N, CA and C atoms as a LAMMPS dump frame, in Angstrom:
ITEM: TIMESTEP
0
ITEM: NUMBER OF ATOMS
501
ITEM: BOX BOUNDS ff ff ff
-5.0000000000000000e+02 5.0000000000000000e+02
-5.0000000000000000e+02 5.0000000000000000e+02
-5.0000000000000000e+02 5.0000000000000000e+02
ITEM: ATOMS id mol type element x y z
1 1 1 N -204.076 -336.854 -332.195
2 1 2 C -202.756 -336.421 -331.833
3 1 3 C -201.702 -337.385 -332.379
4 2 1 N -201.917 -338.695 -332.167
5 2 2 C -200.981 -339.687 -332.68
6 2 3 C -200.954 -339.662 -334.2
7 3 1 N -202.094 -339.381 -334.769
8 3 2 C -202.194 -339.328 -336.236
9 3 3 C -201.351 -338.169 -336.783
10 4 1 N -201.356 -337.027 -336.102
11 4 2 C -200.554 -335.88 -336.529
12 4 3 C -199.063 -336.191 -336.447
13 5 1 N -198.659 -336.878 -335.427
14 5 2 C -197.247 -337.248 -335.267
15 5 3 C -196.839 -338.21 -336.369
16 6 1 N -197.699 -339.179 -336.667
17 6 2 C -197.394 -340.134 -337.733
18 6 3 C -197.302 -339.439 -339.086
19 7 1 N -198.209 -338.493 -339.353
20 7 2 C -198.162 -337.756 -340.622
21 7 3 C -196.889 -336.918 -340.724
22 8 1 N -196.491 -336.31 -339.62
23 8 2 C -195.264 -335.51 -339.601
24 8 3 C -194.051 -336.399 -339.846
25 9 1 N -193.999 -337.557 -339.233
26 9 2 C -192.892 -338.486 -339.428
27 9 3 C -192.889 -339.016 -340.86
28 10 1 N -194.062 -339.29 -341.415
29 10 2 C -194.145 -339.77 -342.796
30 10 3 C -193.643 -338.696 -343.758
31 11 1 N -193.942 -337.435 -343.487
32 11 2 C -193.451 -336.333 -344.318
33 11 3 C -191.935 -336.241 -344.275
34 12 1 N -191.355 -336.475 -343.1
35 12 2 C -189.9 -336.475 -342.97
36 12 3 C -189.289 -337.621 -343.768
37 13 1 N -189.918 -338.773 -343.708
38 13 2 C -189.429 -339.931 -344.459
39 13 3 C -189.495 -339.649 -345.956
40 14 1 N -190.592 -339.031 -346.401
41 14 2 C -190.721 -338.713 -347.826
42 14 3 C -189.644 -337.725 -348.272
43 15 1 N -189.339 -336.741 -347.44
44 15 2 C -188.32 -335.77 -347.797
45 15 3 C -186.94 -336.439 -347.87
46 16 1 N -186.637 -337.303 -346.942
47 16 2 C -185.361 -338.007 -346.957
48 16 3 C -185.261 -338.893 -348.202
49 17 1 N -186.342 -339.581 -348.534
50 17 2 C -186.343 -340.42 -349.728
51 17 3 C -186.193 -339.58 -350.996
52 18 1 N -186.827 -338.43 -351.032
53 18 2 C -186.712 -337.548 -352.198
54 18 3 C -185.273 -337.071 -352.369
55 19 1 N -184.648 -336.686 -351.287
56 19 2 C -183.246 -336.251 -351.35
57 19 3 C -182.35 -337.413 -351.773
58 20 1 N -182.608 -338.592 -351.257
59 20 2 C -181.811 -339.765 -351.63
60 20 3 C -181.965 -340.075 -353.117
61 21 1 N -183.175 -339.995 -353.656
62 21 2 C -183.398 -340.231 -355.086
63 21 3 C -182.667 -339.177 -355.909
64 22 1 N -182.702 -337.925 -355.463
65 22 2 C -182.008 -336.852 -356.171
66 22 3 C -180.498 -337.077 -356.184
67 23 1 N -179.942 -337.463 -355.054
68 23 2 C -178.5 -337.702 -354.965
69 23 3 C -178.092 -338.876 -355.842
70 24 1 N -178.851 -339.96 -355.791
71 24 2 C -178.53 -341.134 -356.61
72 24 3 C -178.67 -340.803 -358.096
73 25 1 N -179.686 -340.054 -358.461
74 25 2 C -179.876 -339.668 -359.87
75 25 3 C -178.731 -338.79 -360.351
76 26 1 N -178.304 -337.842 -359.533
77 26 2 C -177.179 -336.98 -359.913
78 26 3 C -175.893 -337.792 -360.045
79 27 1 N -175.679 -338.721 -359.128
80 27 2 C -174.479 -339.563 -359.201
81 27 3 C -174.489 -340.418 -360.469
82 28 1 N -175.631 -340.986 -360.816
83 28 2 C -175.724 -341.774 -362.048
84 28 3 C -175.511 -340.911 -363.28
85 29 1 N -176.047 -339.692 -363.273
86 29 2 C -175.859 -338.775 -364.388
87 29 3 C -174.378 -338.489 -364.599
88 30 1 N -173.667 -338.153 -363.517
89 30 2 C -172.24 -337.863 -363.642
90 30 3 C -171.446 -339.109 -364.024
91 31 1 N -171.874 -340.271 -363.555
92 31 2 C -171.21 -341.519 -363.943
93 31 3 C -171.36 -341.766 -365.441
94 32 1 N -172.564 -341.568 -365.974
95 32 2 C -172.782 -341.782 -367.407
96 32 3 C -172.034 -340.757 -368.246
97 33 1 N -171.988 -339.506 -367.785
98 33 2 C -171.221 -338.477 -368.503
99 33 3 C -169.746 -338.858 -368.519
100 34 1 N -169.225 -339.306 -367.387
101 34 2 C -167.822 -339.7 -367.322
102 34 3 C -167.549 -340.904 -368.223
103 35 1 N -168.44 -341.875 -368.233
104 35 2 C -168.255 -343.045 -369.095
105 35 3 C -168.284 -342.648 -370.567
106 36 1 N -169.189 -341.762 -370.933
107 36 2 C -169.259 -341.283 -372.312
108 36 3 C -167.986 -340.542 -372.696
109 37 1 N -167.503 -339.687 -371.809
110 37 2 C -166.282 -338.932 -372.1
111 37 3 C -165.059 -339.847 -372.178
112 38 1 N -165.002 -340.852 -371.328
113 38 2 C -163.899 -341.813 -371.399
114 38 3 C -163.917 -342.563 -372.728
115 39 1 N -165.099 -342.888 -373.202
116 39 2 C -165.219 -343.556 -374.5
117 39 3 C -164.744 -342.646 -375.628
118 40 1 N -165.107 -341.377 -375.564
119 40 2 C -164.665 -340.421 -376.588
120 40 3 C -163.154 -340.243 -376.529
121 41 1 N -162.588 -340.16 -375.329
122 41 2 C -161.149 -339.941 -375.187
123 41 3 C -160.322 -341.146 -375.648
124 42 1 N -160.924 -342.316 -375.705
125 42 2 C -160.2 -343.508 -376.172
126 42 3 C -160.093 -343.569 -377.694
127 43 1 N -160.712 -342.633 -378.377
128 43 2 C -160.668 -342.63 -379.841
129 43 3 C -159.226 -342.506 -380.32
130 44 1 N -158.898 -343.291 -381.29
131 44 2 C -157.559 -343.268 -381.866
132 44 3 C -157.532 -342.332 -383.073
133 45 1 N -156.454 -341.621 -383.22
134 45 2 C -156.253 -340.76 -384.378
135 45 3 C -155.259 -341.424 -385.313
136 46 1 N -155.364 -341.111 -386.594
137 46 2 C -154.487 -341.743 -387.578
138 46 3 C -153.042 -341.295 -387.417
139 47 1 N -152.846 -340.147 -386.826
140 47 2 C -151.511 -339.585 -386.652
141 47 3 C -151.515 -338.803 -385.336
142 48 1 N -150.433 -338.868 -384.556
143 48 2 C -150.406 -338.088 -383.308
144 48 3 C -150.175 -336.603 -383.605
145 49 1 N -151.243 -335.917 -383.964
146 49 2 C -151.155 -334.507 -384.353
147 49 3 C -150.768 -333.6 -383.199
148 50 1 N -150.975 -334.052 -381.984
149 50 2 C -150.787 -333.16 -380.851
150 50 3 C -149.356 -332.644 -380.751
151 51 1 N -148.394 -333.422 -381.207
152 51 2 C -146.995 -332.967 -381.111
153 51 3 C -146.766 -331.697 -381.924
154 52 1 N -147.297 -331.682 -383.153
155 52 2 C -147.139 -330.5 -383.992
156 52 3 C -147.883 -329.305 -383.403
157 53 1 N -149.051 -329.551 -382.86
158 53 2 C -149.844 -328.469 -382.269
159 53 3 C -149.134 -327.915 -381.036
160 54 1 N -148.602 -328.784 -380.204
161 54 2 C -147.901 -328.349 -378.994
162 54 3 C -146.699 -327.486 -379.363
163 55 1 N -145.951 -327.907 -380.382
164 55 2 C -144.785 -327.134 -380.803
165 55 3 C -145.175 -325.821 -381.465
166 56 1 N -146.22 -325.835 -382.277
167 56 2 C -146.618 -324.629 -382.997
168 56 3 C -147.206 -323.571 -382.067
169 57 1 N -147.978 -323.997 -381.086
170 57 2 C -148.7 -323.047 -380.239
171 57 3 C -148.043 -322.896 -378.866
172 58 1 N -147.055 -323.718 -378.568
173 58 2 C -146.329 -323.677 -377.291
174 58 3 C -147.268 -323.934 -376.109
175 59 1 N -147.916 -325.077 -376.136
176 59 2 C -148.81 -325.471 -375.053
177 59 3 C -148.006 -326.038 -373.888
178 60 1 N -148.559 -325.929 -372.7
179 60 2 C -147.862 -326.348 -371.484
180 60 3 C -148.279 -327.717 -370.956
181 61 1 N -149.385 -328.263 -371.445
182 61 2 C -149.923 -329.473 -370.82
183 61 3 C -148.999 -330.684 -370.879
184 62 1 N -148.128 -330.856 -371.906
185 62 2 C -147.234 -332.036 -371.847
186 62 3 C -146.265 -331.986 -370.665
187 63 1 N -145.808 -330.799 -370.312
188 63 2 C -144.914 -330.663 -369.158
189 63 3 C -145.653 -330.986 -367.862
190 64 1 N -146.91 -330.57 -367.792
191 64 2 C -147.713 -330.888 -366.606
192 64 3 C -147.957 -332.395 -366.501
193 65 1 N -148.234 -333.025 -367.644
194 65 2 C -148.456 -334.471 -367.648
195 65 3 C -147.218 -335.197 -367.146
196 66 1 N -146.062 -334.781 -367.625
197 66 2 C -144.823 -335.436 -367.207
198 66 3 C -144.552 -335.234 -365.717
199 67 1 N -144.793 -334.023 -365.223
200 67 2 C -144.517 -333.772 -363.806
201 67 3 C -145.501 -334.501 -362.902
202 68 1 N -146.782 -334.557 -363.288
203 68 2 C -147.754 -335.275 -362.452
204 68 3 C -147.603 -336.786 -362.584
205 69 1 N -147.187 -337.267 -363.749
206 69 2 C -146.989 -338.71 -363.921
207 69 3 C -145.783 -339.196 -363.118
208 70 1 N -144.777 -338.329 -362.957
209 70 2 C -143.58 -338.728 -362.221
210 70 3 C -143.662 -338.391 -360.737
211 71 1 N -144.838 -337.93 -360.289
212 71 2 C -145.075 -337.574 -358.884
213 71 3 C -144.157 -336.462 -358.392
214 72 1 N -143.65 -335.644 -359.305
215 72 2 C -142.833 -334.506 -358.908
216 72 3 C -143.745 -333.434 -358.314
217 73 1 N -143.31 -332.795 -357.242
218 73 2 C -144.158 -331.751 -356.663
219 73 3 C -144.26 -330.58 -357.637
220 74 1 N -145.464 -330.137 -357.846
221 74 2 C -145.681 -329.045 -358.776
222 74 3 C -146.401 -327.898 -358.114
223 75 1 N -146.386 -326.785 -358.798
224 75 2 C -147.076 -325.6 -358.307
225 75 3 C -148.522 -325.678 -358.777
226 76 1 N -149.431 -325.878 -357.847
227 76 2 C -150.841 -326.086 -358.172
228 76 3 C -151.43 -324.886 -358.902
229 77 1 N -151.169 -323.701 -358.444
230 77 2 C -151.772 -322.499 -359.026
231 77 3 C -151.288 -322.287 -360.451
232 78 1 N -149.988 -322.437 -360.678
233 78 2 C -149.46 -322.275 -362.042
234 78 3 C -149.929 -323.392 -362.965
235 79 1 N -150.051 -324.595 -362.431
236 79 2 C -150.54 -325.716 -363.239
237 79 3 C -151.987 -325.475 -363.652
238 80 1 N -152.784 -324.999 -362.729
239 80 2 C -154.187 -324.712 -363.029
240 80 3 C -154.3 -323.594 -364.072
241 81 1 N -153.482 -322.574 -363.938
242 81 2 C -153.49 -321.472 -364.906
243 81 3 C -153.045 -321.952 -366.282
244 82 1 N -152.014 -322.799 -366.33
245 82 2 C -151.537 -323.326 -367.608
246 82 3 C -152.615 -324.178 -368.283
247 83 1 N -153.306 -324.999 -367.508
248 83 2 C -154.388 -325.807 -368.074
249 83 3 C -155.501 -324.932 -368.631
250 84 1 N -155.831 -323.887 -367.903
251 84 2 C -156.888 -322.978 -368.349
252 84 3 C -156.48 -322.266 -369.64
253 85 1 N -155.257 -321.794 -369.715
254 85 2 C -154.774 -321.114 -370.923
255 85 3 C -154.726 -322.071 -372.122
256 86 1 N -154.243 -323.285 -371.892
257 86 2 C -154.208 -324.275 -372.966
258 86 3 C -155.619 -324.607 -373.445
259 87 1 N -156.556 -324.707 -372.511
260 87 2 C -157.938 -325.001 -372.875
261 87 3 C -158.508 -323.908 -373.768
262 88 1 N -158.325 -322.653 -373.382
263 88 2 C -158.877 -321.559 -374.184
264 88 3 C -158.184 -321.452 -375.539
265 89 1 N -156.893 -321.731 -375.583
266 89 2 C -156.168 -321.717 -376.858
267 89 3 C -156.706 -322.8 -377.785
268 90 1 N -156.841 -324.012 -377.265
269 90 2 C -157.331 -325.115 -378.099
270 90 3 C -158.795 -324.93 -378.474
271 91 1 N -159.581 -324.356 -377.587
272 91 2 C -160.976 -324.072 -377.908
273 91 3 C -161.057 -323.081 -379.065
274 92 1 N -160.233 -322.049 -379.017
275 92 2 C -160.204 -321.069 -380.107
276 92 3 C -159.779 -321.741 -381.412
277 93 1 N -158.748 -322.56 -381.343
278 93 2 C -158.266 -323.234 -382.551
279 93 3 C -159.299 -324.217 -383.1
280 94 1 N -160.024 -324.885 -382.222
281 94 2 C -161.069 -325.804 -382.685
282 94 3 C -162.178 -325.05 -383.412
283 95 1 N -162.533 -323.899 -382.889
284 95 2 C -163.608 -323.127 -383.512
285 95 3 C -163.16 -322.438 -384.793
286 96 1 N -161.918 -321.978 -384.841
287 96 2 C -161.468 -321.141 -385.951
288 96 3 C -160.377 -321.779 -386.801
289 97 1 N -160.004 -323.015 -386.507
290 97 2 C -158.931 -323.668 -387.253
291 97 3 C -159.301 -323.992 -388.688
292 98 1 N -160.517 -324.347 -388.911
293 98 2 C -160.985 -324.681 -390.247
294 98 3 C -162.04 -323.647 -390.642
295 99 1 N -161.713 -322.744 -391.573
296 99 2 C -162.677 -321.69 -391.914
297 99 3 C -163.97 -322.217 -392.526
298 100 1 N -163.936 -323.412 -393.086
299 100 2 C -165.138 -323.98 -393.698
300 100 3 C -166.122 -324.464 -392.639
301 101 1 N -165.586 -324.882 -391.507
302 101 2 C -166.435 -325.456 -390.451
303 101 3 C -166.121 -324.764 -389.13
304 102 1 N -166.95 -323.817 -388.733
305 102 2 C -166.675 -323.015 -387.545
306 102 3 C -167.448 -323.468 -386.309
307 103 1 N -168.111 -324.58 -386.384
308 103 2 C -168.843 -325.043 -385.208
309 103 3 C -168.143 -326.261 -384.608
310 104 1 N -168.447 -326.515 -383.369
311 104 2 C -167.873 -327.661 -382.669
312 104 3 C -168.79 -328.862 -382.824
313 105 1 N -168.188 -330.033 -382.851
314 105 2 C -168.992 -331.253 -382.914
315 105 3 C -169.595 -331.529 -381.539
316 106 1 N -170.533 -332.453 -381.492
317 106 2 C -171.173 -332.801 -380.211
318 106 3 C -170.165 -333.343 -379.217
319 107 1 N -169.304 -334.198 -379.696
320 107 2 C -168.341 -334.786 -378.757
321 107 3 C -167.368 -333.741 -378.23
322 108 1 N -167.014 -332.745 -379.062
323 108 2 C -166.147 -331.671 -378.576
324 108 3 C -166.875 -330.821 -377.538
325 109 1 N -168.15 -330.573 -377.756
326 109 2 C -168.932 -329.812 -376.775
327 109 3 C -169.057 -330.58 -375.46
328 110 1 N -169.3 -331.882 -375.556
329 110 2 C -169.413 -332.704 -374.35
330 110 3 C -168.092 -332.73 -373.597
331 111 1 N -166.988 -332.869 -374.336
332 111 2 C -165.68 -332.896 -373.676
333 111 3 C -165.324 -331.546 -373.065
334 112 1 N -165.78 -330.47 -373.685
335 112 2 C -165.53 -329.148 -373.088
336 112 3 C -166.303 -328.993 -371.782
337 113 1 N -167.512 -329.485 -371.757
338 113 2 C -168.291 -329.47 -370.518
339 113 3 C -167.618 -330.343 -369.464
340 114 1 N -167.154 -331.501 -369.871
341 114 2 C -166.462 -332.422 -368.965
342 114 3 C -165.191 -331.77 -368.416
343 115 1 N -164.446 -331.096 -369.296
344 115 2 C -163.233 -330.401 -368.868
345 115 3 C -163.576 -329.356 -367.806
346 116 1 N -164.611 -328.581 -368.06
347 116 2 C -165.002 -327.537 -367.104
348 116 3 C -165.436 -328.136 -365.768
349 117 1 N -166.172 -329.243 -365.801
350 117 2 C -166.602 -329.879 -364.547
351 117 3 C -165.404 -330.336 -363.722
352 118 1 N -164.458 -330.979 -364.37
353 118 2 C -163.271 -331.44 -363.641
354 118 3 C -162.432 -330.25 -363.189
355 119 1 N -162.313 -329.244 -364.064
356 119 2 C -161.512 -328.065 -363.732
357 119 3 C -162.08 -327.337 -362.512
358 120 1 N -163.398 -327.212 -362.447
359 120 2 C -164.01 -326.53 -361.31
360 120 3 C -164.002 -327.391 -360.05
361 121 1 N -163.79 -328.694 -360.199
362 121 2 C -163.676 -329.541 -359.012
363 121 3 C -162.252 -329.574 -358.465
364 122 1 N -161.296 -329.036 -359.211
365 122 2 C -159.895 -329.079 -358.762
366 122 3 C -159.646 -328.378 -357.425
367 123 1 N -160.211 -327.188 -357.174
368 123 2 C -159.945 -326.58 -355.854
369 123 3 C -160.425 -327.448 -354.694
370 124 1 N -161.55 -328.121 -354.859
371 124 2 C -162.047 -329.005 -353.802
372 124 3 C -161.12 -330.2 -353.659
373 125 1 N -160.708 -330.764 -354.785
374 125 2 C -159.781 -331.905 -354.736
375 125 3 C -158.464 -331.506 -354.075
376 126 1 N -157.993 -330.291 -354.416
377 126 2 C -156.732 -329.818 -353.845
378 126 3 C -156.87 -329.58 -352.34
379 127 1 N -157.973 -328.97 -351.931
380 127 2 C -158.173 -328.683 -350.507
381 127 3 C -158.3 -329.961 -349.687
382 128 1 N -158.995 -330.95 -350.247
383 128 2 C -159.199 -332.209 -349.524
384 128 3 C -158.09 -333.23 -349.794
385 129 1 N -157.183 -332.893 -350.718
386 129 2 C -156.113 -333.808 -351.128
387 129 3 C -156.716 -335.14 -351.576
388 130 1 N -157.751 -335.038 -352.414
389 130 2 C -158.507 -336.204 -352.871
390 130 3 C -158.409 -336.322 -354.386
391 131 1 N -157.616 -337.248 -354.872
392 131 2 C -157.495 -337.587 -356.293
393 131 3 C -157.192 -336.37 -357.175
394 132 1 N -156.367 -335.482 -356.652
395 132 2 C -155.984 -334.298 -357.422
396 132 3 C -155.16 -334.685 -358.645
397 133 1 N -154.249 -335.62 -358.46
398 133 2 C -153.392 -336.062 -359.56
399 133 3 C -154.232 -336.663 -360.692
400 134 1 N -155.214 -337.495 -360.356
401 134 2 C -156.067 -338.105 -361.372
402 134 3 C -156.86 -337.048 -362.123
403 135 1 N -157.33 -336.032 -361.402
404 135 2 C -158.059 -334.947 -362.047
405 135 3 C -157.188 -334.182 -363.03
406 136 1 N -155.968 -333.879 -362.623
407 136 2 C -155.034 -333.17 -363.511
408 136 3 C -154.72 -334.007 -364.746
409 137 1 N -154.477 -335.291 -364.552
410 137 2 C -154.162 -336.159 -365.684
411 137 3 C -155.364 -336.317 -366.617
412 138 1 N -156.56 -336.301 -366.067
413 138 2 C -157.774 -336.363 -366.892
414 138 3 C -157.9 -335.088 -367.743
415 139 1 N -157.601 -333.953 -367.142
416 139 2 C -157.633 -332.689 -367.882
417 139 3 C -156.59 -332.681 -368.989
418 140 1 N -155.422 -333.21 -368.689
419 140 2 C -154.343 -333.261 -369.688
420 140 3 C -154.732 -334.173 -370.848
421 141 1 N -155.352 -335.307 -370.564
422 141 2 C -155.752 -336.207 -371.654
423 141 3 C -156.851 -335.574 -372.507
424 142 1 N -157.713 -334.78 -371.882
425 142 2 C -158.737 -334.069 -372.644
426 142 3 C -158.099 -333.026 -373.548
427 143 1 N -157.112 -332.312 -373.032
428 143 2 C -156.41 -331.323 -373.855
429 143 3 C -155.664 -331.989 -375.01
430 144 1 N -155.109 -333.162 -374.768
431 144 2 C -154.424 -333.882 -375.842
432 144 3 C -155.42 -334.287 -376.923
433 145 1 N -156.613 -334.697 -376.525
434 145 2 C -157.646 -335.016 -377.507
435 145 3 C -157.987 -333.78 -378.335
436 146 1 N -158.128 -332.63 -377.674
437 146 2 C -158.425 -331.393 -378.397
438 146 3 C -157.297 -331.039 -379.363
439 147 1 N -156.051 -331.223 -378.938
440 147 2 C -154.918 -330.929 -379.811
441 147 3 C -154.915 -331.854 -381.023
442 148 1 N -155.221 -333.124 -380.81
443 148 2 C -155.322 -334.053 -381.939
444 148 3 C -156.463 -333.662 -382.87
445 149 1 N -157.564 -333.214 -382.308
446 149 2 C -158.701 -332.778 -383.136
447 149 3 C -158.334 -331.555 -383.964
448 150 1 N -157.627 -330.617 -383.35
449 150 2 C -157.178 -329.43 -384.093
450 150 3 C -156.242 -329.845 -385.209
451 151 1 N -155.315 -330.737 -384.913
452 151 2 C -154.38 -331.203 -385.924
453 151 3 C -155.073 -331.914 -387.067
454 152 1 N -156.077 -332.68 -386.744
455 152 2 C -156.832 -333.39 -387.769
456 152 3 C -157.612 -332.413 -388.645
457 153 1 N -158.168 -331.378 -388.029
458 153 2 C -158.917 -330.38 -388.796
459 153 3 C -158.011 -329.558 -389.697
460 154 1 N -156.929 -329.112 -389.139
461 154 2 C -156.057 -328.187 -389.853
462 154 3 C -155.147 -328.922 -390.833
463 155 1 N -154.637 -330.046 -390.439
464 155 2 C -153.746 -330.819 -391.285
465 155 3 C -152.293 -330.484 -390.996
466 156 1 N -151.431 -331.429 -391.236
467 156 2 C -150.016 -331.277 -390.905
468 156 3 C -149.352 -330.18 -391.731
469 157 1 N -149.745 -330.028 -392.989
470 157 2 C -149.121 -329.015 -393.841
471 157 3 C -149.405 -327.615 -393.313
472 158 1 N -150.631 -327.369 -392.917
473 158 2 C -151.01 -326.052 -392.401
474 158 3 C -150.297 -325.755 -391.093
475 159 1 N -150.078 -326.778 -390.286
476 159 2 C -149.379 -326.586 -389.015
477 159 3 C -147.948 -326.154 -389.286
478 160 1 N -147.292 -326.838 -390.222
479 160 2 C -145.913 -326.467 -390.54
480 160 3 C -145.839 -325.054 -391.125
481 161 1 N -146.801 -324.683 -391.965
482 161 2 C -146.83 -323.344 -392.542
483 161 3 C -147.069 -322.301 -391.458
484 162 1 N -147.971 -322.578 -390.543
485 162 2 C -148.264 -321.644 -389.454
486 162 3 C -147.063 -321.495 -388.528
487 163 1 N -146.36 -322.599 -388.294
488 163 2 C -145.19 -322.548 -387.422
489 163 3 C -144.076 -321.73 -388.074
490 164 1 N -143.894 -321.864 -389.383
491 164 2 C -142.854 -321.08 -390.048
492 164 3 C -143.205 -319.593 -390.07
493 165 1 N -144.507 -319.259 -390.128
494 165 2 C -144.915 -317.862 -390.092
495 165 3 C -144.722 -317.273 -388.703
496 166 1 N -144.944 -318.078 -387.651
497 166 2 C -144.774 -317.601 -386.299
498 166 3 C -143.307 -317.329 -386.025
499 167 1 N -142.426 -318.192 -386.521
500 167 2 C -140.999 -318.009 -386.297
501 167 3 C -140.505 -316.912 -387.177
């Protein structure tokens, strides 16, 4: 009888340890993904291409960055929608901006996954009022990286030509 109780308690301990190992492993995985993405986002570009891309395509993320950096109260739903629209626009431009190269690089794929993870965590952050501003600013910096990548792929001359055709 005592042996059965001890075996049952040992099974409970094993299950708790298994869950703890799973939680710690998941936390380390997300930490390493975040560190890798932060390293990619620190990459310097030879020219700040994002300005031309923002003007040519009329992206909203610079306005969001300014409002969140200045702690101005913003509309969460519209900000989230603007980020989503900018993401899909830049994703399309990354894939189709250079007709010679229609695939995404590994770092662009990783950053897109990172963007989606942070984007899907925004409702929880907003509901709990937990680091929502940091999440928004992280999304904005990722979008700026994508805009710089598009500008680098397409080139400044093509951006000016595309902008004149749009106008």
